[in-house]
C-alpha positions as CSV (number, residue, x, y, z in Angstrom):
1,X,-51.9,1.3,42.1
2,X,-48.6,2.7,43.6
3,X,-45.4,0.8,44.4
4,X,-42.0,1.8,45.7
5,X,-38.7,0.2,44.9
6,X,-35.3,1.1,46.2
7,X,-32.4,1.6,43.8
8,X,-29.2,3.6,43.9
9,X,-26.9,5.7,41.8
10,X,-23.4,7.3,42.1
11,X,-22.4,10.9,42.6
12,X,-18.7,11.3,42.1
13,X,-17.3,8.1,43.7
14,X,-20.0,8.0,46.4
15,X,-23.5,6.5,46.1
16,X,-26.9,7.7,47.2
17,X,-30.2,5.9,47.4
18,X,-32.9,6.5,44.9
19,X,-36.6,5.6,45.5
20,X,-38.3,4.5,42.3
21,X,-42.1,5.2,42.6
22,X,-44.3,3.5,40.0
23,X,-47.9,4.7,39.6
24,X,-50.2,2.7,37.3
25,X,-53.8,4.0,36.6
26,X,-56.7,3.4,34.1
27,X,-56.3,6.4,31.8
28,X,-55.1,7.0,28.2
29,X,-52.0,4.6,27.9
30,X,-48.7,6.3,28.4
31,X,-45.3,5.9,30.0
32,X,-43.5,8.9,31.5
33,X,-40.3,9.1,33.7
34,X,-39.8,12.1,35.9
35,X,-37.2,13.1,38.5
36,X,-34.4,14.6,36.4
37,X,-33.6,11.5,34.2
38,X,-30.8,11.8,31.6
39,X,-31.2,10.3,28.1
40,X,-30.1,6.8,29.1
41,X,-32.8,6.7,31.9
42,X,-35.5,8.1,29.5
43,X,-34.6,5.4,27.0
44,X,-35.2,2.7,29.7
45,X,-38.9,3.0,28.8
46,X,-38.5,1.1,25.6
47,X,-36.1,-1.5,27.1
48,X,-38.5,-2.1,30.1
49,X,-41.6,-2.5,27.8
50,X,-39.7,-5.0,25.5
51,X,-38.1,-6.9,28.5
52,X,-41.4,-7.4,30.3
53,X,-43.2,-8.6,27.1
54,X,-40.3,-11.0,26.2
55,X,-40.4,-12.4,29.8
56,X,-43.8,-13.8,29.0
57,X,-45.9,-11.0,30.8
58,X,-48.6,-8.8,29.3
59,X,-47.5,-5.2,29.6
60,X,-50.3,-3.1,31.2
61,X,-52.1,-0.9,28.7
62,X,-52.5,1.9,31.2
63,X,-50.9,5.3,32.1
64,X,-47.6,4.6,33.9
65,X,-45.8,7.3,35.8
66,X,-42.3,6.7,37.2
67,X,-40.7,9.1,39.7
68,X,-37.1,8.9,40.6
69,X,-36.6,10.6,44.1
70,X,-34.9,12.7,45.2
71,X,-36.0,14.7,42.1
72,X,-33.4,17.5,42.4
73,X,-30.4,15.2,41.5
74,X,-29.8,14.3,37.9
75,X,-30.0,10.5,37.4
76,X,-27.8,8.9,34.8
77,X,-27.0,5.5,33.5
78,X,-29.0,2.4,32.6
79,X,-29.1,0.6,36.0
80,X,-32.6,1.9,36.7
81,X,-34.1,-0.5,34.1
82,X,-34.6,-3.3,36.6
83,X,-36.1,-1.3,39.5
84,X,-38.5,0.4,37.0
85,X,-39.7,-2.9,35.7
86,X,-40.1,-4.4,39.2
87,X,-42.0,-1.2,40.3
88,X,-44.5,-1.6,37.4
89,X,-45.0,-5.3,38.0
90,X,-45.5,-4.7,41.8
91,X,-48.0,-1.9,41.0
92,X,-50.1,-4.3,38.9
93,X,-49.7,-6.9,41.8
94,X,-47.6,-9.5,40.0
95,X,-45.0,-9.1,42.7
96,X,-45.8,-8.7,46.4
97,X,-44.7,-5.3,47.8
98,X,-43.4,-6.9,51.0
99,X,-40.8,-8.8,49.0
100,X,-39.2,-5.5,48.0
101,X,-38.6,-4.2,51.5
102,X,-35.0,-3.2,52.4
103,X,-33.8,-4.4,49.0
104,X,-31.9,-2.4,46.4
105,X,-32.5,-3.3,42.7
106,X,-29.9,-2.5,40.0
107,X,-29.6,-3.6,36.4
108,X,-29.7,-2.8,32.7
109,X,-32.2,-4.8,30.8
110,X,-31.7,-6.2,27.3
111,X,-34.8,-6.3,25.0
112,X,-35.1,-10.0,25.7
113,X,-35.1,-9.5,29.5
114,X,-31.5,-10.5,30.2
115,X,-29.5,-8.4,32.7
116,X,-26.3,-6.6,31.8
117,X,-23.3,-5.5,33.9
118,X,-23.6,-2.1,35.7
119,X,-21.2,0.6,36.9
120,X,-20.7,1.5,40.5
121,X,-21.8,-1.8,42.2
122,X,-19.1,-1.5,44.9
123,X,-19.8,2.1,46.1
124,X,-23.6,1.3,46.0
125,X,-23.0,-1.8,48.2
126,X,-21.0,0.3,50.7
127,X,-23.8,2.9,50.9
128,X,-26.5,0.2,51.1
129,X,-24.7,-1.2,54.2
130,X,-24.4,2.2,55.8
131,X,-28.1,2.8,55.3
132,X,-29.2,-0.5,56.8
133,X,-30.3,-2.2,53.6
134,X,-30.4,-6.0,53.9
135,X,-30.2,-7.1,50.3
136,X,-29.1,-6.2,46.8
137,X,-30.5,-7.8,43.6
138,X,-28.4,-7.1,40.5
139,X,-26.9,-8.8,37.4
140,X,-24.7,-11.8,38.0
141,X,-21.8,-10.1,36.2
142,X,-21.7,-7.4,38.9
143,X,-22.5,-9.6,41.9
144,X,-18.9,-10.4,43.0
145,X,-18.0,-6.7,43.0
146,X,-21.0,-5.9,45.3
147,X,-20.3,-8.9,47.5
148,X,-16.9,-7.6,48.6
149,X,-18.7,-5.6,51.3
150,X,-19.6,-7.7,54.4
151,X,-22.9,-7.5,56.2
152,X,-25.2,-7.4,53.1
153,X,-26.8,-10.2,51.1
154,X,-26.0,-10.0,47.4
155,X,-28.0,-12.0,44.8
156,X,-27.0,-12.1,41.2
157,X,-29.5,-13.0,38.4
158,X,-29.3,-13.5,34.6
159,X,-32.7,-12.2,33.6
160,X,-35.8,-10.3,34.7
161,X,-37.8,-13.5,34.6
162,X,-35.4,-15.0,37.3
163,X,-35.8,-12.0,39.5
164,X,-39.6,-12.2,39.3
165,X,-39.6,-15.9,40.2
166,X,-37.2,-15.2,43.1
167,X,-39.4,-12.4,44.5
168,X,-42.5,-14.7,44.2
169,X,-40.6,-17.5,46.0
170,X,-40.8,-19.7,42.9
171,X,-36.9,-19.8,42.6
172,X,-34.2,-20.4,45.2
173,X,-30.9,-18.7,44.8
174,X,-27.8,-18.7,47.1
175,X,-26.3,-15.3,47.9
176,X,-23.0,-14.4,46.3
177,X,-20.0,-15.0,48.6
178,X,-16.5,-13.7,47.8
179,X,-13.4,-15.1,49.5
180,X,-11.3,-11.9,50.1
181,X,-8.4,-13.9,51.5
182,X,-8.1,-15.8,48.2
183,X,-8.3,-12.6,46.2
184,X,-5.4,-11.1,48.2
185,X,-3.3,-14.3,48.1
186,X,-2.4,-13.6,44.4
187,X,-1.2,-10.0,44.9
188,X,2.1,-8.9,43.3
189,X,2.1,-11.7,40.8
190,X,3.4,-9.5,38.0
191,X,4.5,-10.7,34.6
192,X,7.4,-8.2,34.6
193,X,10.3,-7.9,36.9
194,X,13.3,-5.6,37.5
195,X,15.5,-8.6,36.8
196,X,14.6,-8.2,33.1
197,X,16.4,-4.8,32.9
198,X,20.0,-5.0,31.8
199,X,22.4,-2.4,33.5
200,X,21.0,0.9,34.8
201,X,21.9,0.0,38.4
202,X,22.0,3.6,39.5
203,X,18.5,4.2,38.0
204,X,17.1,1.1,39.7
205,X,18.5,2.4,43.0
206,X,16.8,5.8,42.4
207,X,13.5,4.0,41.7
208,X,14.0,2.0,44.9
209,X,14.5,5.2,46.9
210,X,11.5,6.8,45.1
211,X,9.2,3.8,46.0
212,X,10.5,3.7,49.6
213,X,9.6,7.3,50.3
214,X,6.7,7.7,47.8
215,X,8.8,10.4,46.0
216,X,7.9,11.6,42.6
217,X,10.6,10.9,40.0
218,X,11.7,12.3,36.7
219,X,14.0,10.2,34.4
220,X,16.0,12.1,31.7
221,X,17.8,10.2,29.0
222,X,18.2,9.6,25.2
223,X,15.7,7.5,23.3
224,X,16.0,3.7,23.8
225,X,17.7,4.0,27.2
226,X,15.0,2.1,29.0
227,X,13.0,4.8,30.7
228,X,9.6,3.3,29.9
229,X,10.7,-0.2,30.7
230,X,11.9,0.9,34.1
231,X,8.8,2.9,34.8
232,X,6.5,0.0,34.0
233,X,8.2,-2.0,36.7
234,X,7.7,0.5,39.6
235,X,4.5,-1.2,40.8
236,X,6.4,-4.4,41.2
237,X,8.5,-2.9,44.0
238,X,5.7,-0.9,45.8
239,X,4.3,-2.3,49.1
240,X,1.2,-4.5,48.6
241,X,-2.2,-2.7,48.8
242,X,-4.1,-2.8,52.0
243,X,-7.8,-3.8,51.9
244,X,-8.8,-0.2,52.5
245,X,-6.6,1.0,49.6
246,X,-8.0,-1.7,47.3
247,X,-11.5,-0.7,48.2
248,X,-10.9,3.0,47.5
249,X,-9.2,2.3,44.2
250,X,-11.9,-0.2,43.1
251,X,-14.6,2.3,43.8
252,X,-13.1,4.8,41.3
253,X,-12.7,2.2,38.6
254,X,-16.2,0.9,39.3
255,X,-18.0,4.2,38.9
256,X,-16.1,4.9,35.7
257,X,-17.0,1.5,34.3
258,X,-13.4,0.4,33.6
259,X,-13.3,-2.4,36.3
260,X,-12.8,-5.8,34.6
261,X,-15.9,-7.9,34.8
262,X,-13.9,-10.9,36.2
263,X,-12.3,-8.7,38.9
264,X,-14.3,-8.3,42.1
265,X,-11.6,-5.9,43.5
266,X,-8.3,-4.4,42.4
267,X,-5.5,-6.0,44.4
268,X,-2.5,-4.7,42.4
269,X,-1.4,-1.1,42.4
270,X,-2.6,0.6,39.2
271,X,-0.2,1.8,36.5
272,X,-1.6,4.5,34.2
273,X,0.2,5.9,31.2
274,X,-1.8,8.4,29.3
275,X,-0.7,9.6,25.9
276,X,0.8,13.1,25.7
277,X,-2.3,14.2,23.6
278,X,-4.5,13.8,26.7
279,X,-6.8,16.7,27.6
280,X,-6.8,18.3,31.0
281,X,-10.3,16.9,31.7
282,X,-9.2,13.4,30.8
283,X,-6.1,13.7,33.0
284,X,-7.6,15.1,36.2
285,X,-11.3,14.5,35.6
286,X,-14.2,16.7,34.5
287,X,-16.9,16.8,31.8
288,X,-20.5,18.2,31.9
289,X,-21.3,15.4,34.4
290,X,-17.9,15.1,36.1
291,X,-16.1,11.8,35.8
292,X,-12.7,10.8,37.3
293,X,-9.6,11.2,35.2
294,X,-6.3,9.4,34.9
295,X,-4.9,10.8,38.1
296,X,-7.8,9.2,40.0
297,X,-7.4,5.9,38.1
298,X,-3.8,5.9,39.4
299,X,-4.9,6.4,43.0
300,X,-2.6,4.3,45.3
301,X,-0.5,3.5,42.3
302,X,1.7,5.1,39.6
303,X,0.9,7.7,37.0
304,X,3.6,7.6,34.3
305,X,3.9,10.6,31.9
306,X,6.2,9.6,29.0
307,X,7.7,12.4,26.9
308,X,6.8,15.0,29.6
309,X,7.6,18.2,27.6
310,X,5.3,17.0,24.8
311,X,2.2,17.3,27.1
312,X,0.3,20.6,26.7
313,X,1.4,23.2,29.2
314,X,-2.2,23.7,30.6
315,X,-2.5,19.9,31.1
316,X,0.7,19.8,33.1
317,X,-0.3,22.8,35.2
318,X,-3.6,21.1,36.3
319,X,-1.4,18.4,37.9
320,X,-0.3,20.8,40.6
321,X,-3.4,20.5,42.8
322,X,-3.6,16.6,42.9
323,X,0.2,16.5,43.6
324,X,-0.2,18.8,46.5
325,X,-3.7,17.9,47.9
326,X,-3.9,14.2,46.8
327,X,-7.4,14.9,45.5
328,X,-9.1,16.7,42.5
329,X,-12.0,19.1,43.0
330,X,-14.2,19.5,40.0
331,X,-16.6,22.4,40.4
332,X,-19.7,23.1,38.3
333,X,-22.5,25.6,38.7
334,X,-24.8,23.0,40.2
335,X,-22.3,20.7,41.8
336,X,-18.8,20.2,43.3
337,X,-17.2,16.8,43.3
338,X,-14.0,15.5,44.8
339,X,-12.1,12.5,43.4
340,X,-9.2,11.0,45.3
341,X,-5.8,11.2,43.6
342,X,-3.0,10.0,45.8
343,X,-0.5,8.6,43.3
344,X,3.2,8.5,42.7
345,X,4.3,10.5,39.6
346,X,6.9,8.9,37.4
347,X,7.8,11.0,34.4
348,X,10.3,10.6,31.5
349,X,11.8,12.9,29.0
350,X,14.6,13.4,26.5
351,X,17.3,15.9,27.5
352,X,16.6,17.9,24.3
353,X,14.4,17.9,21.2
354,X,16.7,15.5,19.3
355,X,17.3,13.4,22.5
356,X,21.1,13.2,22.5
357,X,22.3,16.3,24.5
358,X,23.8,14.1,27.2
359,X,24.7,11.1,25.1
360,X,28.6,10.7,24.8
361,X,28.3,8.6,21.6
362,X,25.9,10.6,19.5
363,X,26.1,14.2,18.6
364,X,23.3,16.6,19.6
365,X,22.0,18.7,16.8
366,X,20.0,21.2,19.0
367,X,21.0,24.8,19.6
368,X,21.1,26.2,23.1
369,X,18.0,28.2,22.5
370,X,16.1,25.0,21.4
371,X,17.2,23.1,24.5
372,X,16.2,26.0,26.8
373,X,12.8,26.3,25.1
374,X,12.3,22.5,25.4
375,X,13.2,22.5,29.1
376,X,11.0,25.6,29.8
377,X,7.9,23.5,28.9
378,X,8.1,22.1,32.4
379,X,7.3,24.8,34.8
380,X,9.2,25.5,38.1
381,X,6.1,24.8,40.3
382,X,5.7,21.4,38.7
383,X,9.4,20.6,39.1
384,X,9.1,21.7,42.7
385,X,6.8,18.7,43.3
386,X,9.3,16.2,41.8
387,X,11.9,15.1,44.4
388,X,14.2,13.0,42.3
389,X,15.7,13.8,38.9
390,X,17.8,11.0,37.5
391,X,19.8,10.7,34.3
392,X,19.2,7.5,32.4
393,X,22.2,6.9,30.1
394,X,22.2,4.7,27.0
395,X,22.9,1.1,27.9
396,X,26.3,-0.2,26.7
397,X,26.6,-3.3,24.5
398,X,28.5,-5.1,27.3
399,X,25.6,-4.8,29.7
400,X,23.0,-5.6,27.0
401,X,24.8,-8.9,26.1
402,X,25.4,-9.9,29.7
403,X,23.9,-13.2,30.8
404,X,23.7,-12.2,34.4
405,X,20.2,-11.4,35.7
406,X,19.7,-8.3,37.7
407,X,18.2,-8.2,41.2
408,X,14.6,-9.4,41.4
409,X,11.7,-7.0,42.2
410,X,10.8,-9.1,45.2
411,X,14.1,-8.4,46.9
412,X,13.8,-4.7,46.2
413,X,10.2,-4.7,47.4
414,X,11.1,-6.2,50.8
415,X,13.6,-3.3,51.4
416,X,10.9,-0.8,50.3
417,X,8.3,-2.4,52.7
418,X,10.8,-2.2,55.6
419,X,11.5,1.5,54.9
420,X,7.8,2.3,54.7
421,X,7.2,0.6,58.1
422,X,9.8,2.9,59.7
423,X,7.9,5.9,58.2
424,X,4.5,4.6,59.4
425,X,5.8,4.5,63.0
426,X,7.5,7.9,62.6
427,X,4.4,9.7,61.3
428,X,1.8,7.8,63.4
429,X,-1.0,10.2,64.5
430,X,0.0,12.9,62.0
431,X,-2.7,14.0,59.6
432,X,-2.1,13.4,55.9
433,X,1.5,12.4,56.4
434,X,2.2,8.7,55.5
435,X,5.6,8.8,53.9
436,X,8.7,11.0,53.7
437,X,7.5,12.7,50.5
438,X,4.5,14.1,52.5
439,X,6.8,16.0,55.0
440,X,6.3,19.7,55.3
441,X,8.9,22.2,56.6
442,X,7.9,21.4,60.2
443,X,8.5,17.7,59.8
444,X,11.7,18.3,57.8
445,X,13.1,20.3,60.7
446,X,12.1,17.6,63.2
447,X,13.2,14.4,61.4
448,X,15.9,15.5,58.9
449,X,18.5,16.9,61.2
450,X,22.1,16.7,59.9
451,X,25.5,17.1,61.7
452,X,28.1,19.7,60.9
453,X,29.8,17.4,58.3
454,X,26.5,17.1,56.5
455,X,25.9,20.8,56.7
456,X,29.2,21.5,55.0
457,X,28.5,18.9,52.3
458,X,25.1,20.4,51.6
459,X,26.5,23.9,51.5
460,X,29.2,22.9,49.1
461,X,26.6,21.2,46.9
462,X,24.5,24.3,46.8
463,X,27.4,26.5,45.8
464,X,29.7,24.3,43.7
465,X,27.0,22.4,41.8
466,X,24.8,25.4,41.4
467,X,21.8,23.7,43.0
468,X,18.7,25.9,43.5
469,X,17.1,26.8,46.8
470,X,14.1,24.5,46.0
471,X,16.5,21.6,46.0
472,X,17.4,22.0,49.7
473,X,14.3,20.5,51.2
474,X,14.1,17.9,48.4
475,X,17.6,16.7,49.2
476,X,16.8,16.4,52.9
477,X,13.6,14.4,52.3
478,X,15.3,12.0,49.9
479,X,18.3,11.6,52.2
480,X,15.8,10.7,55.1
481,X,14.4,7.9,52.8
482,X,17.9,6.7,52.0
483,X,18.7,6.6,55.7
484,X,15.5,4.6,56.3
485,X,16.6,2.1,53.6
486,X,19.9,1.9,55.5
487,X,18.0,1.4,58.8
488,X,19.8,4.4,60.2
489,X,18.2,6.8,62.7
490,X,20.6,9.6,61.7
491,X,21.1,11.1,58.2
492,X,24.8,10.5,57.5
493,X,27.0,12.3,54.9
494,X,26.8,9.3,52.5
495,X,23.0,9.5,52.6
496,X,23.2,13.2,51.7
497,X,25.8,12.6,48.9
498,X,23.4,10.1,47.2
499,X,20.4,12.4,47.6
500,X,22.5,15.3,46.0
501,X,23.0,13.1,42.9
502,X,19.3,12.9,42.4
503,X,18.9,16.6,41.5
504,X,20.1,16.5,37.9
505,X,17.9,19.3,36.6
506,X,19.2,21.7,39.3
507,X,22.7,21.6,38.0
508,X,24.3,24.4,36.0
509,X,24.5,22.0,33.0
510,X,20.7,22.5,32.5
511,X,20.7,26.3,33.1
512,X,22.6,27.5,30.0
């Protein structure tokens, strides 16, 4: 007998349908799986046999052939256990074939027949809806994630025995329903706040400007000045995620298997902080069967690189493509995958190897050559993609001991949201331009016009402060954001003056 069961798998962050064909015949007993299965799929044979037996069903002593179509795409993961088991049981007529129509089955089986959590339930649910599938049957732990998608019935089960009873109409089960409005009602409920940070008002302002225009930022300061503490609070001042952004971000975390089981969807902007020993494949994605990296996990959120010069040079250089294109392309001989990577880069570093080059209270022990070598670890092309460089001085005792709380993240966020709305109106209808940081030379010319006073100020900054040519466009883009925060249509001299302060690494101090 032959039966056909629909299942699905992921390719990159997208899903595709897989037809599981089960053929059972009276020959020398055997069990073979074909259709380019990886080791995890091949091992499902033992799990399926044990699960069927431990569900109180006699396993057929016959030749069983399982085909996973299309056969030219490599299948990976353990989520084919359930459809393989259902296919075998349907082929021996323990489950009616008509109950399997327009239904996708997913699930890893334990040896006792219980169903375990799977990866990629959300992208599979999206693809199922697009292909006109009516129903998904999967483990209860993954049901909420799949049910985020409207227009498809999702049923979660605890065991293979329950699924069999349900398909034979011996068990009633309500479909899983997720209240999306409830999920999004608890957004931005962070446990940390900018009010926790003592002093550093100029750095907080720079981070506000950075968040308002989606500008990448680099913080330079001695150890213990609060760079990491400040960076961790950036998501608290970013605009809330839209449903579309949440869906995109959740798909990436889902296929990688790092989505928390209790979370149906990610509603808070991600904050990723990889250690400086991270490999280039772990940072941007890759591997023999390509997986997303840290830059994709930070999609629509913040990627924080602490101790920036300590990262390997080749690791930092691979950041250039995602910073420019907002995506990562991983090419292999048999495949080419794209992972989205639209993130805000926040980086921190010491001003020199010992950390005290700019500290007025502690003496720097580094030579000029050591400092130059340390700074040279960050290439010009990478710095080109960072709009704001801000010095973070050591906090004075008076500020540390102050009982006065700083401004709350909520107040800053409200100003950031207002500035982003201005940018949304400004760039409406323009492809791939959503914020001031995305502006190219054409948009800078159109939206960043300055008067004669501003021209003189910028000219003086370029010559007197020794700012490089690459700083010119960066200053104009940042000053446009400062003007938006000020609700000003024109870029005024005071907006330019503030933007010029945010180019620390372009000053002569760092060039000797």
